[in-house]
PDB file of N, CA, C and O in Angstrom:
ATOM      1  N   MET A   1     156.775-112.673  59.808  1.00  0.00           N
ATOM      2  CA  MET A   1     157.809-113.440  59.298  1.00  0.00           C
ATOM      3  C   MET A   1     158.761-112.319  58.489  1.00  0.00           C
ATOM      4  O   MET A   1     158.334-111.479  57.697  1.00  0.00           O
ATOM      5  N   LEU A   2     160.068-112.507  58.861  1.00  0.00           N
ATOM      6  CA  LEU A   2     160.962-111.555  58.234  1.00  0.00           C
ATOM      7  C   LEU A   2     162.043-112.545  57.562  1.00  0.00           C
ATOM      8  O   LEU A   2     162.826-113.278  58.166  1.00  0.00           O
ATOM      9  N   LYS A   3     161.901-112.392  56.179  1.00  0.00           N
ATOM     10  CA  LYS A   3     162.954-113.178  55.306  1.00  0.00           C
ATOM     11  C   LYS A   3     163.477-112.291  54.169  1.00  0.00           C
ATOM     12  O   LYS A   3     162.952-111.232  53.827  1.00  0.00           O
ATOM     13  N   ARG A   4     164.532-112.820  53.641  1.00  0.00           N
ATOM     14  CA  ARG A   4     165.110-112.226  52.441  1.00  0.00           C
ATOM     15  C   ARG A   4     164.356-112.756  51.186  1.00  0.00           C
ATOM     16  O   ARG A   4     163.744-113.823  51.233  1.00  0.00           O
ATOM     17  N   LEU A   5     164.403-112.103  50.229  1.00  0.00           N
ATOM     18  CA  LEU A   5     163.469-112.503  49.037  1.00  0.00           C
ATOM     19  C   LEU A   5     164.306-112.601  47.805  1.00  0.00           C
ATOM     20  O   LEU A   5     165.155-111.756  47.519  1.00  0.00           O
ATOM     21  N   PHE A   6     164.053-113.610  47.115  1.00  0.00           N
ATOM     22  CA  PHE A   6     164.831-113.789  45.817  1.00  0.00           C
ATOM     23  C   PHE A   6     163.650-114.188  44.764  1.00  0.00           C
ATOM     24  O   PHE A   6     162.882-115.135  44.936  1.00  0.00           O
ATOM     25  N   ARG A   7     163.638-113.359  43.713  1.00  0.00           N
ATOM     26  CA  ARG A   7     162.467-113.617  42.763  1.00  0.00           C
ATOM     27  C   ARG A   7     163.063-114.746  41.838  1.00  0.00           C
ATOM     28  O   ARG A   7     164.037-114.595  41.100  1.00  0.00           O
ATOM     29  N   LYS A   8     162.379-115.822  41.981  1.00  0.00           N
ATOM     30  CA  LYS A   8     162.860-116.939  41.117  1.00  0.00           C
ATOM     31  C   LYS A   8     162.006-116.998  39.646  1.00  0.00           C
ATOM     32  O   LYS A   8     162.475-117.555  38.654  1.00  0.00           O
ATOM     33  N   SER A   9     160.913-116.452  39.663  1.00  0.00           N
ATOM     34  CA  SER A   9     160.174-116.306  38.356  1.00  0.00           C
ATOM     35  C   SER A   9     159.226-115.091  38.616  1.00  0.00           C
ATOM     36  O   SER A   9     159.180-114.496  39.692  1.00  0.00           O
ATOM     37  N   GLU A  10     158.451-114.775  37.481  1.00  0.00           N
ATOM     38  CA  GLU A  10     157.380-113.869  37.582  1.00  0.00           C
ATOM     39  C   GLU A  10     156.311-114.272  38.603  1.00  0.00           C
ATOM     40  O   GLU A  10     155.622-113.375  39.089  1.00  0.00           O
ATOM     41  N   LYS A  11     156.114-115.552  38.971  1.00  0.00           N
ATOM     42  CA  LYS A  11     155.146-115.848  39.878  1.00  0.00           C
ATOM     43  C   LYS A  11     155.595-116.532  41.130  1.00  0.00           C
ATOM     44  O   LYS A  11     154.776-117.039  41.897  1.00  0.00           O
ATOM     45  N   GLU A  12     156.967-116.556  41.363  1.00  0.00           N
ATOM     46  CA  GLU A  12     157.428-117.179  42.554  1.00  0.00           C
ATOM     47  C   GLU A  12     158.673-116.534  43.260  1.00  0.00           C
ATOM     48  O   GLU A  12     159.654-116.154  42.620  1.00  0.00           O
ATOM     49  N   PHE A  13     158.573-116.443  44.532  1.00  0.00           N
ATOM     50  CA  PHE A  13     159.708-115.880  45.274  1.00  0.00           C
ATOM     51  C   PHE A  13     160.195-117.077  46.210  1.00  0.00           C
ATOM     52  O   PHE A  13     159.448-117.883  46.765  1.00  0.00           O
ATOM     53  N   VAL A  14     161.586-117.045  46.282  1.00  0.00           N
ATOM     54  CA  VAL A  14     162.103-117.893  47.368  1.00  0.00           C
ATOM     55  C   VAL A  14     162.442-117.039  48.627  1.00  0.00           C
ATOM     56  O   VAL A  14     163.095-115.995  48.593  1.00  0.00           O
ATOM     57  N   LEU A  15     161.938-117.592  49.693  1.00  0.00           N
ATOM     58  CA  LEU A  15     161.996-116.952  50.983  1.00  0.00           C
ATOM     59  C   LEU A  15     163.241-117.421  51.784  1.00  0.00           C
ATOM     60  O   LEU A  15     163.283-118.622  52.049  1.00  0.00           O
ATOM     61  N   ILE A  16     164.077-116.772  52.129  1.00  0.00           N
ATOM     62  CA  ILE A  16     165.349-117.220  52.857  1.00  0.00           C
ATOM     63  C   ILE A  16     165.494-116.580  54.236  1.00  0.00           C
ATOM     64  O   ILE A  16     165.303-115.377  54.413  1.00  0.00           O
ATOM     65  N   SER A  17     165.843-117.440  55.216  1.00  0.00           N
ATOM     66  CA  SER A  17     165.877-117.063  56.594  1.00  0.00           C
ATOM     67  C   SER A  17     167.382-116.819  56.850  1.00  0.00           C
ATOM     68  O   SER A  17     168.198-117.535  56.270  1.00  0.00           O
ATOM     69  N   ASP A  18     167.790-115.840  57.694  1.00  0.00           N
ATOM     70  CA  ASP A  18     169.151-115.836  58.072  1.00  0.00           C
ATOM     71  C   ASP A  18     169.621-117.012  58.906  1.00  0.00           C
ATOM     72  O   ASP A  18     170.820-117.278  58.985  1.00  0.00           O
ATOM     73  N   ASN A  19     168.697-117.712  59.523  1.00  0.00           N
ATOM     74  CA  ASN A  19     168.877-118.997  60.312  1.00  0.00           C
ATOM     75  C   ASN A  19     168.403-120.152  59.610  1.00  0.00           C
ATOM     76  O   ASN A  19     167.397-120.736  60.011  1.00  0.00           O
ATOM     77  N   GLU A  20     169.061-120.552  58.554  1.00  0.00           N
ATOM     78  CA  GLU A  20     168.692-121.726  57.657  1.00  0.00           C
ATOM     79  C   GLU A  20     168.776-122.946  58.356  1.00  0.00           C
ATOM     80  O   GLU A  20     168.158-123.881  57.848  1.00  0.00           O
ATOM     81  N   ASP A  21     169.464-123.186  59.519  1.00  0.00           N
ATOM     82  CA  ASP A  21     169.528-124.455  60.204  1.00  0.00           C
ATOM     83  C   ASP A  21     168.139-124.611  60.758  1.00  0.00           C
ATOM     84  O   ASP A  21     167.785-125.775  60.949  1.00  0.00           O
ATOM     85  N   TYR A  22     167.348-123.725  61.029  1.00  0.00           N
ATOM     86  CA  TYR A  22     166.028-123.995  61.731  1.00  0.00           C
ATOM     87  C   TYR A  22     164.815-123.671  60.651  1.00  0.00           C
ATOM     88  O   TYR A  22     163.772-124.325  60.636  1.00  0.00           O
ATOM     89  N   TYR A  23     165.052-122.733  59.882  1.00  0.00           N
ATOM     90  CA  TYR A  23     164.048-122.338  58.890  1.00  0.00           C
ATOM     91  C   TYR A  23     164.583-122.411  57.548  1.00  0.00           C
ATOM     92  O   TYR A  23     165.284-121.515  57.078  1.00  0.00           O
ATOM     93  N   PRO A  24     164.243-123.536  56.880  1.00  0.00           N
ATOM     94  CA  PRO A  24     164.883-123.731  55.537  1.00  0.00           C
ATOM     95  C   PRO A  24     164.123-122.932  54.519  1.00  0.00           C
ATOM     96  O   PRO A  24     163.015-122.464  54.782  1.00  0.00           O
ATOM     97  N   GLN A  25     164.719-122.771  53.345  1.00  0.00           N
ATOM     98  CA  GLN A  25     164.087-121.910  52.257  1.00  0.00           C
ATOM     99  C   GLN A  25     162.834-122.645  51.752  1.00  0.00           C
ATOM    100  O   GLN A  25     162.672-123.865  51.762  1.00  0.00           O
ATOM    101  N   PHE A  26     161.997-121.735  51.320  1.00  0.00           N
ATOM    102  CA  PHE A  26     160.690-122.241  50.712  1.00  0.00           C
ATOM    103  C   PHE A  26     160.203-121.215  49.636  1.00  0.00           C
ATOM    104  O   PHE A  26     160.608-120.054  49.577  1.00  0.00           O
ATOM    105  N   ILE A  27     159.282-121.780  48.788  1.00  0.00           N
ATOM    106  CA  ILE A  27     158.823-120.980  47.613  1.00  0.00           C
ATOM    107  C   ILE A  27     157.459-120.357  48.067  1.00  0.00           C
ATOM    108  O   ILE A  27     156.682-121.008  48.765  1.00  0.00           O
ATOM    109  N   LEU A  28     157.181-119.049  47.646  1.00  0.00           N
ATOM    110  CA  LEU A  28     155.997-118.443  47.981  1.00  0.00           C
ATOM    111  C   LEU A  28     155.483-117.996  46.543  1.00  0.00           C
ATOM    112  O   LEU A  28     156.264-117.468  45.752  1.00  0.00           O
ATOM    113  N   LEU A  29     154.186-118.215  46.236  1.00  0.00           N
ATOM    114  CA  LEU A  29     153.658-117.695  44.925  1.00  0.00           C
ATOM    115  C   LEU A  29     153.260-116.162  45.234  1.00  0.00           C
ATOM    116  O   LEU A  29     152.835-115.789  46.327  1.00  0.00           O
ATOM    117  N   THR A  30     153.444-115.382  44.189  1.00  0.00           N
ATOM    118  CA  THR A  30     153.042-113.892  44.319  1.00  0.00           C
ATOM    119  C   THR A  30     151.723-113.814  44.638  1.00  0.00           C
ATOM    120  O   THR A  30     151.390-112.875  45.362  1.00  0.00           O
ATOM    121  N   GLU A  31     150.793-114.672  44.223  1.00  0.00           N
ATOM    122  CA  GLU A  31     149.317-114.473  44.547  1.00  0.00           C
ATOM    123  C   GLU A  31     148.992-114.650  45.988  1.00  0.00           C
ATOM    124  O   GLU A  31     147.917-114.259  46.441  1.00  0.00           O
ATOM    125  N   ASP A  32     149.957-115.268  46.766  1.00  0.00           N
ATOM    126  CA  ASP A  32     149.739-115.511  48.243  1.00  0.00           C
ATOM    127  C   ASP A  32     150.237-114.327  48.953  1.00  0.00           C
ATOM    128  O   ASP A  32     150.007-114.231  50.159  1.00  0.00           O
ATOM    129  N   ILE A  33     150.884-113.433  48.348  1.00  0.00           N
ATOM    130  CA  ILE A  33     151.583-112.335  49.114  1.00  0.00           C
ATOM    131  C   ILE A  33     150.463-111.203  49.338  1.00  0.00           C
ATOM    132  O   ILE A  33     149.781-110.770  48.409  1.00  0.00           O
ATOM    133  N   LYS A  34     150.348-110.779  50.641  1.00  0.00           N
ATOM    134  CA  LYS A  34     149.483-109.718  51.022  1.00  0.00           C
ATOM    135  C   LYS A  34     150.221-108.383  51.048  1.00  0.00           C
ATOM    136  O   LYS A  34     149.787-107.373  50.495  1.00  0.00           O
ATOM    137  N   GLU A  35     151.367-108.446  51.731  1.00  0.00           N
ATOM    138  CA  GLU A  35     152.193-107.177  51.785  1.00  0.00           C
ATOM    139  C   GLU A  35     153.612-107.541  51.868  1.00  0.00           C
ATOM    140  O   GLU A  35     153.980-108.604  52.369  1.00  0.00           O
ATOM    141  N   ILE A  36     154.503-106.564  51.323  1.00  0.00           N
ATOM    142  CA  ILE A  36     155.799-106.731  51.340  1.00  0.00           C
ATOM    143  C   ILE A  36     156.486-105.481  52.011  1.00  0.00           C
ATOM    144  O   ILE A  36     156.274-104.361  51.544  1.00  0.00           O
ATOM    145  N   TRP A  37     157.217-105.641  52.980  1.00  0.00           N
ATOM    146  CA  TRP A  37     157.901-104.436  53.750  1.00  0.00           C
ATOM    147  C   TRP A  37     159.279-104.327  53.549  1.00  0.00           C
ATOM    148  O   TRP A  37     159.875-105.402  53.612  1.00  0.00           O
ATOM    149  N   LEU A  38     159.978-103.301  53.315  1.00  0.00           N
ATOM    150  CA  LEU A  38     161.440-103.219  53.215  1.00  0.00           C
ATOM    151  C   LEU A  38     161.992-102.904  54.604  1.00  0.00           C
ATOM    152  O   LEU A  38     161.587-101.913  55.210  1.00  0.00           O
ATOM    153  N   VAL A  39     162.979-103.790  55.162  1.00  0.00           N
ATOM    154  CA  VAL A  39     163.740-103.495  56.301  1.00  0.00           C
ATOM    155  C   VAL A  39     165.051-102.927  55.976  1.00  0.00           C
ATOM    156  O   VAL A  39     165.870-103.589  55.338  1.00  0.00           O
ATOM    157  N   LYS A  40     165.307-101.681  56.399  1.00  0.00           N
ATOM    158  CA  LYS A  40     166.677-101.100  56.081  1.00  0.00           C
ATOM    159  C   LYS A  40     167.837-101.389  57.142  1.00  0.00           C
ATOM    160  O   LYS A  40     169.031-101.435  56.843  1.00  0.00           O
ATOM    161  N   ARG A  41     167.413-101.541  58.183  1.00  0.00           N
ATOM    162  CA  ARG A  41     168.308-101.675  59.387  1.00  0.00           C
ATOM    163  C   ARG A  41     167.944-102.693  60.309  1.00  0.00           C
ATOM    164  O   ARG A  41     166.749-102.909  60.512  1.00  0.00           O
ATOM    165  N   LYS A  42     168.918-103.415  60.951  1.00  0.00           N
ATOM    166  CA  LYS A  42     168.680-104.220  62.069  1.00  0.00           C
ATOM    167  C   LYS A  42     169.709-103.924  62.973  1.00  0.00           C
ATOM    168  O   LYS A  42     170.874-103.968  62.578  1.00  0.00           O
ATOM    169  N   LEU A  43     169.423-103.609  64.218  1.00  0.00           N
ATOM    170  CA  LEU A  43     170.379-103.366  65.291  1.00  0.00           C
ATOM    171  C   LEU A  43     170.471-104.564  66.250  1.00  0.00           C
ATOM    172  O   LEU A  43     169.519-104.986  66.906  1.00  0.00           O
ATOM    173  N   ASP A  44     171.723-105.069  66.263  1.00  0.00           N
ATOM    174  CA  ASP A  44     171.938-106.409  67.004  1.00  0.00           C
ATOM    175  C   ASP A  44     173.320-106.269  67.527  1.00  0.00           C
ATOM    176  O   ASP A  44     174.286-106.069  66.791  1.00  0.00           O
ATOM    177  N   TRP A  45     173.386-106.378  68.811  1.00  0.00           N
ATOM    178  CA  TRP A  45     174.906-106.439  69.531  1.00  0.00           C
ATOM    179  C   TRP A  45     175.771-107.591  68.961  1.00  0.00           C
ATOM    180  O   TRP A  45     176.974-107.469  68.733  1.00  0.00           O
ATOM    181  N   GLU A  46     175.064-108.707  68.754  1.00  0.00           N
ATOM    182  CA  GLU A  46     175.868-109.943  68.169  1.00  0.00           C
ATOM    183  C   GLU A  46     175.554-110.212  66.896  1.00  0.00           C
ATOM    184  O   GLU A  46     175.481-111.380  66.515  1.00  0.00           O
ATOM    185  N   MET A  47     175.344-109.241  66.128  1.00  0.00           N
ATOM    186  CA  MET A  47     175.136-109.400  64.623  1.00  0.00           C
ATOM    187  C   MET A  47     176.327-110.105  63.942  1.00  0.00           C
ATOM    188  O   MET A  47     177.474-109.694  64.120  1.00  0.00           O
ATOM    189  N   SER A  48     176.045-111.187  63.146  1.00  0.00           N
ATOM    190  CA  SER A  48     177.085-111.937  62.480  1.00  0.00           C
ATOM    191  C   SER A  48     177.361-111.080  61.094  1.00  0.00           C
ATOM    192  O   SER A  48     176.557-110.285  60.609  1.00  0.00           O
ATOM    193  N   PRO A  49     178.555-111.375  60.602  1.00  0.00           N
ATOM    194  CA  PRO A  49     178.720-110.536  59.228  1.00  0.00           C
ATOM    195  C   PRO A  49     177.861-111.072  58.246  1.00  0.00           C
ATOM    196  O   PRO A  49     177.367-112.184  58.432  1.00  0.00           O
ATOM    197  N   PRO A  50     177.616-110.417  57.212  1.00  0.00           N
ATOM    198  CA  PRO A  50     176.676-110.679  56.029  1.00  0.00           C
ATOM    199  C   PRO A  50     177.231-111.943  55.396  1.00  0.00           C
ATOM    200  O   PRO A  50     178.438-112.175  55.330  1.00  0.00           O
ATOM    201  N   LYS A  51     176.294-112.734  54.940  1.00  0.00           N
ATOM    202  CA  LYS A  51     176.804-113.977  54.230  1.00  0.00           C
ATOM    203  C   LYS A  51     176.148-114.077  52.940  1.00  0.00           C
ATOM    204  O   LYS A  51     175.117-113.439  52.724  1.00  0.00           O
ATOM    205  N   ARG A  52     176.715-114.895  51.998  1.00  0.00           N
ATOM    206  CA  ARG A  52     176.052-115.038  50.645  1.00  0.00           C
ATOM    207  C   ARG A  52     175.173-116.268  50.770  1.00  0.00           C
ATOM    208  O   ARG A  52     175.482-117.293  51.377  1.00  0.00           O
ATOM    209  N   PHE A  53     174.025-116.038  50.114  1.00  0.00           N
ATOM    210  CA  PHE A  53     172.951-117.228  49.978  1.00  0.00           C
ATOM    211  C   PHE A  53     173.045-117.915  48.881  1.00  0.00           C
ATOM    212  O   PHE A  53     173.328-117.376  47.811  1.00  0.00           O
ATOM    213  N   GLU A  54     172.828-119.139  49.002  1.00  0.00           N
ATOM    214  CA  GLU A  54     172.733-120.083  47.921  1.00  0.00           C
ATOM    215  C   GLU A  54     171.222-120.485  47.734  1.00  0.00           C
ATOM    216  O   GLU A  54     170.626-121.006  48.677  1.00  0.00           O
ATOM    217  N   ILE A  55     170.652-120.272  46.643  1.00  0.00           N
ATOM    218  CA  ILE A  55     169.160-120.713  46.418  1.00  0.00           C
ATOM    219  C   ILE A  55     169.221-122.181  46.219  1.00  0.00           C
ATOM    220  O   ILE A  55     169.881-122.674  45.304  1.00  0.00           O
ATOM    221  N   LYS A  56     168.503-122.919  47.112  1.00  0.00           N
ATOM    222  CA  LYS A  56     168.457-124.463  47.308  1.00  0.00           C
ATOM    223  C   LYS A  56     167.071-124.942  46.796  1.00  0.00           C
ATOM    224  O   LYS A  56     167.004-126.159  46.624  1.00  0.00           O
ATOM    225  N   VAL A  57     165.998-124.253  46.532  1.00  0.00           N
ATOM    226  CA  VAL A  57     164.764-124.739  46.078  1.00  0.00           C
ATOM    227  C   VAL A  57     164.430-124.356  44.768  1.00  0.00           C
ATOM    228  O   VAL A  57     163.368-124.726  44.268  1.00  0.00           O
TER     229      VAL A  57
END
């Protein structure tokens, strides 16, 4: 799973998909996280411009 993270509190992260039409935001507790990886680049010929995300959950 590849998501953008927003720390909502000390114990919660909001996970945000670039394709929110199909994959809505959801909350993940820090105790349920096994690993976090940092992705620095994504190569895509049809890459859309960056957008601003609104936290909905």
